[in-house]
Jmol script that loads the backbone (N, CA, C; Angstrom):
load data "model"
ATOM      1  N   UNK A   1     104.821 133.825 157.690  1.00  0.00           N
ATOM      2  CA  UNK A   1     104.575 134.191 156.146  1.00  0.00           C
ATOM      3  C   UNK A   1     105.826 133.327 155.410  1.00  0.00           C
ATOM      4  N   UNK A   2     107.114 133.438 156.028  1.00  0.00           N
ATOM      5  CA  UNK A   2     107.930 132.671 155.518  1.00  0.00           C
ATOM      6  C   UNK A   2     107.741 131.125 154.975  1.00  0.00           C
ATOM      7  N   UNK A   3     107.191 130.662 156.178  1.00  0.00           N
ATOM      8  CA  UNK A   3     106.739 129.352 156.180  1.00  0.00           C
ATOM      9  C   UNK A   3     105.791 129.046 155.011  1.00  0.00           C
ATOM     10  N   UNK A   4     104.896 130.077 155.072  1.00  0.00           N
ATOM     11  CA  UNK A   4     103.809 129.780 153.711  1.00  0.00           C
ATOM     12  C   UNK A   4     104.527 129.810 152.401  1.00  0.00           C
ATOM     13  N   UNK A   5     105.464 130.759 152.371  1.00  0.00           N
ATOM     14  CA  UNK A   5     106.247 130.993 151.212  1.00  0.00           C
ATOM     15  C   UNK A   5     106.950 129.800 150.635  1.00  0.00           C
ATOM     16  N   UNK A   6     107.618 129.127 151.583  1.00  0.00           N
ATOM     17  CA  UNK A   6     108.313 127.900 151.393  1.00  0.00           C
ATOM     18  C   UNK A   6     107.564 126.878 150.990  1.00  0.00           C
ATOM     19  N   UNK A   7     106.393 126.832 151.617  1.00  0.00           N
ATOM     20  CA  UNK A   7     105.435 125.531 151.561  1.00  0.00           C
ATOM     21  C   UNK A   7     104.855 125.913 149.976  1.00  0.00           C
ATOM     22  N   UNK A   8     104.419 126.937 149.839  1.00  0.00           N
ATOM     23  CA  UNK A   8     104.007 127.167 148.497  1.00  0.00           C
ATOM     24  C   UNK A   8     104.990 127.043 147.300  1.00  0.00           C
ATOM     25  N   UNK A   9     105.979 127.284 147.532  1.00  0.00           N
ATOM     26  CA  UNK A   9     107.264 126.822 146.545  1.00  0.00           C
ATOM     27  C   UNK A   9     107.643 125.693 146.348  1.00  0.00           C
ATOM     28  N   UNK A  10     107.403 124.948 147.392  1.00  0.00           N
ATOM     29  CA  UNK A  10     107.562 123.320 147.591  1.00  0.00           C
ATOM     30  C   UNK A  10     106.485 122.518 146.880  1.00  0.00           C
ATOM     31  N   UNK A  11     105.279 123.268 147.008  1.00  0.00           N
ATOM     32  CA  UNK A  11     104.077 122.784 146.057  1.00  0.00           C
ATOM     33  C   UNK A  11     104.498 123.019 144.759  1.00  0.00           C
ATOM     34  N   UNK A  12     104.686 124.138 144.343  1.00  0.00           N
ATOM     35  CA  UNK A  12     105.004 124.293 142.998  1.00  0.00           C
ATOM     36  C   UNK A  12     105.869 123.390 142.324  1.00  0.00           C
ATOM     37  N   UNK A  13     107.086 123.546 142.839  1.00  0.00           N
ATOM     38  CA  UNK A  13     108.184 122.346 142.762  1.00  0.00           C
ATOM     39  C   UNK A  13     107.565 121.024 142.551  1.00  0.00           C
ATOM     40  N   UNK A  14     106.841 120.259 143.421  1.00  0.00           N
ATOM     41  CA  UNK A  14     106.222 119.030 143.349  1.00  0.00           C
ATOM     42  C   UNK A  14     105.369 118.783 142.240  1.00  0.00           C
ATOM     43  N   UNK A  15     104.415 120.176 141.825  1.00  0.00           N
ATOM     44  CA  UNK A  15     103.750 119.844 140.536  1.00  0.00           C
ATOM     45  C   UNK A  15     104.398 120.001 139.123  1.00  0.00           C
ATOM     46  N   UNK A  16     105.485 120.798 139.313  1.00  0.00           N
ATOM     47  CA  UNK A  16     106.426 121.019 138.093  1.00  0.00           C
ATOM     48  C   UNK A  16     107.050 119.378 137.924  1.00  0.00           C
ATOM     49  N   UNK A  17     107.653 118.886 138.690  1.00  0.00           N
ATOM     50  CA  UNK A  17     108.397 117.773 138.829  1.00  0.00           C
ATOM     51  C   UNK A  17     107.387 116.571 138.224  1.00  0.00           C
ATOM     52  N   UNK A  18     106.095 116.404 138.732  1.00  0.00           N
ATOM     53  CA  UNK A  18     105.259 115.450 138.257  1.00  0.00           C
ATOM     54  C   UNK A  18     104.807 115.899 136.906  1.00  0.00           C
ATOM     55  N   UNK A  19     104.808 116.900 136.447  1.00  0.00           N
ATOM     56  CA  UNK A  19     104.366 117.447 134.852  1.00  0.00           C
ATOM     57  C   UNK A  19     105.577 116.947 134.084  1.00  0.00           C
ATOM     58  N   UNK A  20     106.760 117.348 134.633  1.00  0.00           N
ATOM     59  CA  UNK A  20     108.131 116.853 133.751  1.00  0.00           C
ATOM     60  C   UNK A  20     108.358 115.357 133.718  1.00  0.00           C
ATOM     61  N   UNK A  21     108.109 114.570 134.874  1.00  0.00           N
ATOM     62  CA  UNK A  21     108.056 113.150 134.598  1.00  0.00           C
ATOM     63  C   UNK A  21     106.908 112.609 133.823  1.00  0.00           C
ATOM     64  N   UNK A  22     105.739 113.074 133.825  1.00  0.00           N
ATOM     65  CA  UNK A  22     104.557 112.831 132.843  1.00  0.00           C
ATOM     66  C   UNK A  22     104.880 112.975 131.637  1.00  0.00           C
ATOM     67  N   UNK A  23     105.715 114.147 131.286  1.00  0.00           N
ATOM     68  CA  UNK A  23     105.854 114.111 129.672  1.00  0.00           C
ATOM     69  C   UNK A  23     107.216 113.383 129.480  1.00  0.00           C
ATOM     70  N   UNK A  24     107.887 113.020 130.409  1.00  0.00           N
ATOM     71  CA  UNK A  24     109.182 112.028 129.911  1.00  0.00           C
ATOM     72  C   UNK A  24     108.553 110.765 129.773  1.00  0.00           C
ATOM     73  N   UNK A  25     107.576 110.301 130.520  1.00  0.00           N
ATOM     74  CA  UNK A  25     106.840 109.066 130.381  1.00  0.00           C
ATOM     75  C   UNK A  25     106.306 108.766 129.117  1.00  0.00           C
ATOM     76  N   UNK A  26     105.800 110.089 128.496  1.00  0.00           N
ATOM     77  CA  UNK A  26     104.985 110.005 127.180  1.00  0.00           C
ATOM     78  C   UNK A  26     105.963 109.851 126.130  1.00  0.00           C
ATOM     79  N   UNK A  27     107.140 110.615 126.337  1.00  0.00           N
ATOM     80  CA  UNK A  27     108.018 110.498 125.264  1.00  0.00           C
ATOM     81  C   UNK A  27     108.759 109.048 125.244  1.00  0.00           C
ATOM     82  N   UNK A  28     108.972 108.533 126.189  1.00  0.00           N
ATOM     83  CA  UNK A  28     109.585 106.993 126.436  1.00  0.00           C
ATOM     84  C   UNK A  28     108.524 105.990 125.703  1.00  0.00           C
ATOM     85  N   UNK A  29     107.243 106.178 126.033  1.00  0.00           N
ATOM     86  CA  UNK A  29     106.207 105.637 125.389  1.00  0.00           C
ATOM     87  C   UNK A  29     106.422 105.748 124.045  1.00  0.00           C
ATOM     88  N   UNK A  30     106.343 106.799 123.594  1.00  0.00           N
ATOM     89  CA  UNK A  30     106.488 107.165 122.066  1.00  0.00           C
ATOM     90  C   UNK A  30     107.816 106.471 121.434  1.00  0.00           C
ATOM     91  N   UNK A  31     108.749 106.565 122.057  1.00  0.00           N
ATOM     92  CA  UNK A  31     110.077 106.005 121.687  1.00  0.00           C
ATOM     93  C   UNK A  31     110.006 104.556 121.519  1.00  0.00           C
ATOM     94  N   UNK A  32     109.493 104.234 122.780  1.00  0.00           N
ATOM     95  CA  UNK A  32     109.182 102.296 122.515  1.00  0.00           C
ATOM     96  C   UNK A  32     108.343 102.183 121.360  1.00  0.00           C
ATOM     97  N   UNK A  33     107.130 102.625 121.175  1.00  0.00           N
ATOM     98  CA  UNK A  33     106.470 102.568 120.100  1.00  0.00           C
ATOM     99  C   UNK A  33     106.999 102.418 118.731  1.00  0.00           C
ATOM    100  N   UNK A  34     107.644 103.521 118.640  1.00  0.00           N
ATOM    101  CA  UNK A  34     108.568 103.713 117.402  1.00  0.00           C
ATOM    102  C   UNK A  34     109.505 102.665 117.328  1.00  0.00           C
ATOM    103  N   UNK A  35     110.099 101.934 118.122  1.00  0.00           N
ATOM    104  CA  UNK A  35     111.030 100.840 117.912  1.00  0.00           C
ATOM    105  C   UNK A  35     110.496  99.745 117.574  1.00  0.00           C
ATOM    106  N   UNK A  36     109.201  99.423 118.553  1.00  0.00           N
ATOM    107  CA  UNK A  36     108.322  98.260 118.364  1.00  0.00           C
ATOM    108  C   UNK A  36     107.902  98.316 116.741  1.00  0.00           C
ATOM    109  N   UNK A  37     107.261  99.538 116.389  1.00  0.00           N
ATOM    110  CA  UNK A  37     106.879  99.461 114.880  1.00  0.00           C
ATOM    111  C   UNK A  37     107.925  99.111 114.032  1.00  0.00           C
ATOM    112  N   UNK A  38     108.927  99.917 114.018  1.00  0.00           N
ATOM    113  CA  UNK A  38     110.270  99.226 113.151  1.00  0.00           C
ATOM    114  C   UNK A  38     110.363  97.803 113.129  1.00  0.00           C
ATOM    115  N   UNK A  39     110.420  97.257 114.409  1.00  0.00           N
ATOM    116  CA  UNK A  39     110.798  95.725 114.490  1.00  0.00           C
ATOM    117  C   UNK A  39     109.649  95.023 113.710  1.00  0.00           C
ATOM    118  N   UNK A  40     108.318  95.551 113.844  1.00  0.00           N
ATOM    119  CA  UNK A  40     107.293  94.710 113.211  1.00  0.00           C
ATOM    120  C   UNK A  40     107.464  95.091 111.859  1.00  0.00           C
ATOM    121  N   UNK A  41     107.766  96.009 111.030  1.00  0.00           N
ATOM    122  CA  UNK A  41     108.188  96.376 109.854  1.00  0.00           C
ATOM    123  C   UNK A  41     109.429  95.588 109.104  1.00  0.00           C
ATOM    124  N   UNK A  42     110.120  95.368 110.033  1.00  0.00           N
ATOM    125  CA  UNK A  42     111.385  94.463 109.608  1.00  0.00           C
ATOM    126  C   UNK A  42     110.776  93.162 109.624  1.00  0.00           C
ATOM    127  N   UNK A  43     109.794  92.600 110.318  1.00  0.00           N
ATOM    128  CA  UNK A  43     109.457  91.331 110.064  1.00  0.00           C
ATOM    129  C   UNK A  43     108.310  91.223 108.991  1.00  0.00           C
ATOM    130  N   UNK A  44     107.641  92.230 108.644  1.00  0.00           N
ATOM    131  CA  UNK A  44     106.554  92.252 107.726  1.00  0.00           C
ATOM    132  C   UNK A  44     107.688  92.119 106.191  1.00  0.00           C
ATOM    133  N   UNK A  45     108.745  92.883 106.220  1.00  0.00           N
ATOM    134  CA  UNK A  45     109.656  92.887 105.337  1.00  0.00           C
ATOM    135  C   UNK A  45     110.306  91.566 104.983  1.00  0.00           C
ATOM    136  N   UNK A  46     110.703  90.943 105.733  1.00  0.00           N
ATOM    137  CA  UNK A  46     111.562  89.898 105.845  1.00  0.00           C
ATOM    138  C   UNK A  46     110.211  88.810 105.359  1.00  0.00           C
ATOM    139  N   UNK A  47     109.250  88.619 105.800  1.00  0.00           N
ATOM    140  CA  UNK A  47     108.207  87.866 105.349  1.00  0.00           C
ATOM    141  C   UNK A  47     107.601  88.099 103.830  1.00  0.00           C
ATOM    142  N   UNK A  48     107.705  89.371 103.433  1.00  0.00           N
ATOM    143  CA  UNK A  48     107.250  89.834 102.215  1.00  0.00           C
ATOM    144  C   UNK A  48     108.268  89.352 101.141  1.00  0.00           C
ATOM    145  N   UNK A  49     109.608  89.540 101.651  1.00  0.00           N
ATOM    146  CA  UNK A  49     110.734  89.107 100.645  1.00  0.00           C
ATOM    147  C   UNK A  49     110.604  87.751 100.474  1.00  0.00           C
ATOM    148  N   UNK A  50     110.274  86.894 101.482  1.00  0.00           N
ATOM    149  CA  UNK A  50     110.474  85.461 101.317  1.00  0.00           C
ATOM    150  C   UNK A  50     109.392  84.972 100.129  1.00  0.00           C
ATOM    151  N   UNK A  51     108.117  85.246 100.675  1.00  0.00           N
ATOM    152  CA  UNK A  51     107.103  85.077  99.522  1.00  0.00           C
ATOM    153  C   UNK A  51     107.114  85.767  98.416  1.00  0.00           C
ATOM    154  N   UNK A  52     107.544  87.116  98.341  1.00  0.00           N
ATOM    155  CA  UNK A  52     107.660  88.108  97.043  1.00  0.00           C
ATOM    156  C   UNK A  52     108.860  87.423  96.214  1.00  0.00           C
ATOM    157  N   UNK A  53     109.830  86.774  96.469  1.00  0.00           N
ATOM    158  CA  UNK A  53     110.724  86.314  95.994  1.00  0.00           C
ATOM    159  C   UNK A  53     110.537  85.181  94.939  1.00  0.00           C
ATOM    160  N   UNK A  54     109.252  84.568  95.264  1.00  0.00           N
ATOM    161  CA  UNK A  54     108.868  83.471  94.341  1.00  0.00           C
ATOM    162  C   UNK A  54     108.117  84.127  93.165  1.00  0.00           C
ATOM    163  N   UNK A  55     107.691  85.094  93.243  1.00  0.00           N
ATOM    164  CA  UNK A  55     107.066  85.958  91.994  1.00  0.00           C
ATOM    165  C   UNK A  55     108.196  86.979  91.617  1.00  0.00           C
ATOM    166  N   UNK A  56     109.066  87.413  92.101  1.00  0.00           N
ATOM    167  CA  UNK A  56     110.284  88.361  91.733  1.00  0.00           C
ATOM    168  C   UNK A  56     109.713  89.601  92.163  1.00  0.00           C
ATOM    169  N   UNK A  57     109.284  89.600  93.437  1.00  0.00           N
ATOM    170  CA  UNK A  57     109.081  91.186  94.130  1.00  0.00           C
ATOM    171  C   UNK A  57     110.239  91.122  95.193  1.00  0.00           C
ATOM    172  N   UNK A  58     110.918  92.080  95.337  1.00  0.00           N
ATOM    173  CA  UNK A  58     112.035  92.092  96.349  1.00  0.00           C
ATOM    174  C   UNK A  58     111.961  93.750  96.796  1.00  0.00           C
ATOM    175  N   UNK A  59     111.975  94.051  98.282  1.00  0.00           N
ATOM    176  CA  UNK A  59     112.108  95.209  98.973  1.00  0.00           C
ATOM    177  C   UNK A  59     113.549  95.253  99.585  1.00  0.00           C
ATOM    178  N   UNK A  60     114.022  96.143  99.565  1.00  0.00           N
ATOM    179  CA  UNK A  60     115.588  96.169 100.486  1.00  0.00           C
ATOM    180  C   UNK A  60     115.034  96.338 101.927  1.00  0.00           C
ATOM    181  N   UNK A  61     115.470  95.588 102.796  1.00  0.00           N
ATOM    182  CA  UNK A  61     115.336  95.977 104.302  1.00  0.00           C
ATOM    183  C   UNK A  61     116.440  96.779 105.093  1.00  0.00           C
ATOM    184  N   UNK A  62     115.915  98.120 105.089  1.00  0.00           N
ATOM    185  CA  UNK A  62     116.616  98.953 106.088  1.00  0.00           C
ATOM    186  C   UNK A  62     116.034  99.766 107.015  1.00  0.00           C
ATOM    187  N   UNK A  63     116.716 100.452 107.524  1.00  0.00           N
ATOM    188  CA  UNK A  63     115.873 101.234 108.583  1.00  0.00           C
ATOM    189  C   UNK A  63     114.570 102.112 108.110  1.00  0.00           C
ATOM    190  N   UNK A  64     114.734 102.641 106.922  1.00  0.00           N
ATOM    191  CA  UNK A  64     113.525 103.679 106.368  1.00  0.00           C
ATOM    192  C   UNK A  64     112.345 102.621 105.917  1.00  0.00           C
ATOM    193  N   UNK A  65     112.830 101.445 105.330  1.00  0.00           N
ATOM    194  CA  UNK A  65     111.800 100.649 104.759  1.00  0.00           C
ATOM    195  C   UNK A  65     111.204  99.976 106.118  1.00  0.00           C
ATOM    196  N   UNK A  66     111.831  99.543 106.856  1.00  0.00           N
ATOM    197  CA  UNK A  66     111.332  98.838 108.192  1.00  0.00           C
ATOM    198  C   UNK A  66     110.256  99.930 108.868  1.00  0.00           C
ATOM    199  N   UNK A  67     110.533 101.096 108.855  1.00  0.00           N
ATOM    200  CA  UNK A  67     109.786 102.043 109.654  1.00  0.00           C
ATOM    201  C   UNK A  67     108.805 102.521 108.975  1.00  0.00           C
ATOM    202  N   UNK A  68     108.613 102.480 107.562  1.00  0.00           N
ATOM    203  CA  UNK A  68     107.463 102.920 106.673  1.00  0.00           C
ATOM    204  C   UNK A  68     106.480 101.619 106.862  1.00  0.00           C
ATOM    205  N   UNK A  69     106.973 100.258 106.716  1.00  0.00           N
ATOM    206  CA  UNK A  69     106.268  99.269 106.689  1.00  0.00           C
ATOM    207  C   UNK A  69     105.718  99.132 108.429  1.00  0.00           C
ATOM    208  N   UNK A  70     106.472  99.333 109.181  1.00  0.00           N
ATOM    209  CA  UNK A  70     106.041  99.277 110.751  1.00  0.00           C
ATOM    210  C   UNK A  70     104.964 100.399 110.981  1.00  0.00           C
ATOM    211  N   UNK A  71     104.910 101.543 110.596  1.00  0.00           N
ATOM    212  CA  UNK A  71     104.031 102.659 110.963  1.00  0.00           C
ATOM    213  C   UNK A  71     102.847 102.207 110.101  1.00  0.00           C
ATOM    214  N   UNK A  72     102.975 102.150 108.808  1.00  0.00           N
ATOM    215  CA  UNK A  72     101.752 101.968 107.694  1.00  0.00           C
ATOM    216  C   UNK A  72     101.167 100.503 107.758  1.00  0.00           C
ATOM    217  N   UNK A  73     101.933  99.423 108.100  1.00  0.00           N
ATOM    218  CA  UNK A  73     101.582  98.088 108.049  1.00  0.00           C
ATOM    219  C   UNK A  73     101.621  97.678 106.552  1.00  0.00           C
ATOM    220  N   UNK A  74     100.444  97.145 106.128  1.00  0.00           N
ATOM    221  CA  UNK A  74     100.797  96.355 104.702  1.00  0.00           C
ATOM    222  C   UNK A  74     100.300  97.662 103.623  1.00  0.00           C
ATOM    223  N   UNK A  75      99.737  98.508 104.087  1.00  0.00           N
ATOM    224  CA  UNK A  75      99.641  99.686 102.989  1.00  0.00           C
ATOM    225  C   UNK A  75     101.079 100.366 102.745  1.00  0.00           C
ATOM    226  N   UNK A  76     102.166 100.528 103.920  1.00  0.00           N
ATOM    227  CA  UNK A  76     103.106 100.731 103.994  1.00  0.00           C
ATOM    228  C   UNK A  76     104.114  99.868 102.861  1.00  0.00           C
ATOM    229  N   UNK A  77     103.843  98.594 102.819  1.00  0.00           N
ATOM    230  CA  UNK A  77     104.461  97.822 102.099  1.00  0.00           C
ATOM    231  C   UNK A  77     103.901  97.861 100.505  1.00  0.00           C
ATOM    232  N   UNK A  78     102.848  98.223 100.384  1.00  0.00           N
ATOM    233  CA  UNK A  78     102.412  98.519  99.126  1.00  0.00           C
ATOM    234  C   UNK A  78     102.798  99.839  98.404  1.00  0.00           C
ATOM    235  N   UNK A  79     103.085 101.095  99.383  1.00  0.00           N
ATOM    236  CA  UNK A  79     103.622 102.177  99.097  1.00  0.00           C
ATOM    237  C   UNK A  79     104.934 102.083  98.806  1.00  0.00           C
ATOM    238  N   UNK A  80     105.751 101.131  99.476  1.00  0.00           N
ATOM    239  CA  UNK A  80     106.939 100.941  99.263  1.00  0.00           C
ATOM    240  C   UNK A  80     107.490  99.964  97.820  1.00  0.00           C
ATOM    241  N   UNK A  81     106.569  99.190  97.602  1.00  0.00           N
ATOM    242  CA  UNK A  81     106.418  98.642  96.150  1.00  0.00           C
ATOM    243  C   UNK A  81     106.023  99.737  94.919  1.00  0.00           C
ATOM    244  N   UNK A  82     105.151 100.444  95.267  1.00  0.00           N
ATOM    245  CA  UNK A  82     104.941 101.512  94.341  1.00  0.00           C
ATOM    246  C   UNK A  82     106.078 102.639  94.130  1.00  0.00           C
ATOM    247  N   UNK A  83     107.006 102.816  95.043  1.00  0.00           N
ATOM    248  CA  UNK A  83     107.869 103.870  94.906  1.00  0.00           C
ATOM    249  C   UNK A  83     109.233 102.967  94.317  1.00  0.00           C
ATOM    250  N   UNK A  84     109.234 102.099  94.382  1.00  0.00           N
ATOM    251  CA  UNK A  84     110.319 100.990  94.051  1.00  0.00           C
ATOM    252  C   UNK A  84     110.145 100.810  92.379  1.00  0.00           C
ATOM    253  N   UNK A  85     108.941 100.185  92.446  1.00  0.00           N
ATOM    254  CA  UNK A  85     108.652  99.632  90.835  1.00  0.00           C
ATOM    255  C   UNK A  85     108.150 100.757  90.105  1.00  0.00           C
ATOM    256  N   UNK A  86     107.366 101.751  90.302  1.00  0.00           N
ATOM    257  CA  UNK A  86     106.778 102.625  89.422  1.00  0.00           C
ATOM    258  C   UNK A  86     107.551 104.039  89.536  1.00  0.00           C
ATOM    259  N   UNK A  87     108.037 104.199  90.530  1.00  0.00           N
ATOM    260  CA  UNK A  87     108.890 105.568  90.423  1.00  0.00           C
ATOM    261  C   UNK A  87     110.318 105.369  90.683  1.00  0.00           C
ATOM    262  N   UNK A  88     110.608 104.201  90.559  1.00  0.00           N
ATOM    263  CA  UNK A  88     112.205 104.097  90.951  1.00  0.00           C
ATOM    264  C   UNK A  88     113.078 104.764  91.922  1.00  0.00           C
ATOM    265  N   UNK A  89     112.292 104.991  93.171  1.00  0.00           N
ATOM    266  CA  UNK A  89     112.834 105.920  94.189  1.00  0.00           C
ATOM    267  C   UNK A  89     113.784 105.093  95.172  1.00  0.00           C
ATOM    268  N   UNK A  90     113.267 103.718  95.542  1.00  0.00           N
ATOM    269  CA  UNK A  90     114.124 103.005  96.330  1.00  0.00           C
ATOM    270  C   UNK A  90     115.261 102.336  95.614  1.00  0.00           C
TER     271      UNK A  90
END
end "model"
wireframe off; spacefill off
backbone 0.3
color backbone group
């Protein structure tokens, strides 16, 4: 009976460990995607500022604007432009 109880506890422990590792891998993947999107947003902002400077459009490059541009892409840059020039938010 004791052998069955310890084997059952061991199996439950292994299942819980697998579940925790699965959750951890999901959160690492989410964090990696967040960082990658922010880098892509930063690159979009740099390119936009290079070509937008020709016609007088400029967006500040910081963590918030890079994240918005990275998550939303081109519509994110449009949202940032609206926030800056129409609402004077940025």
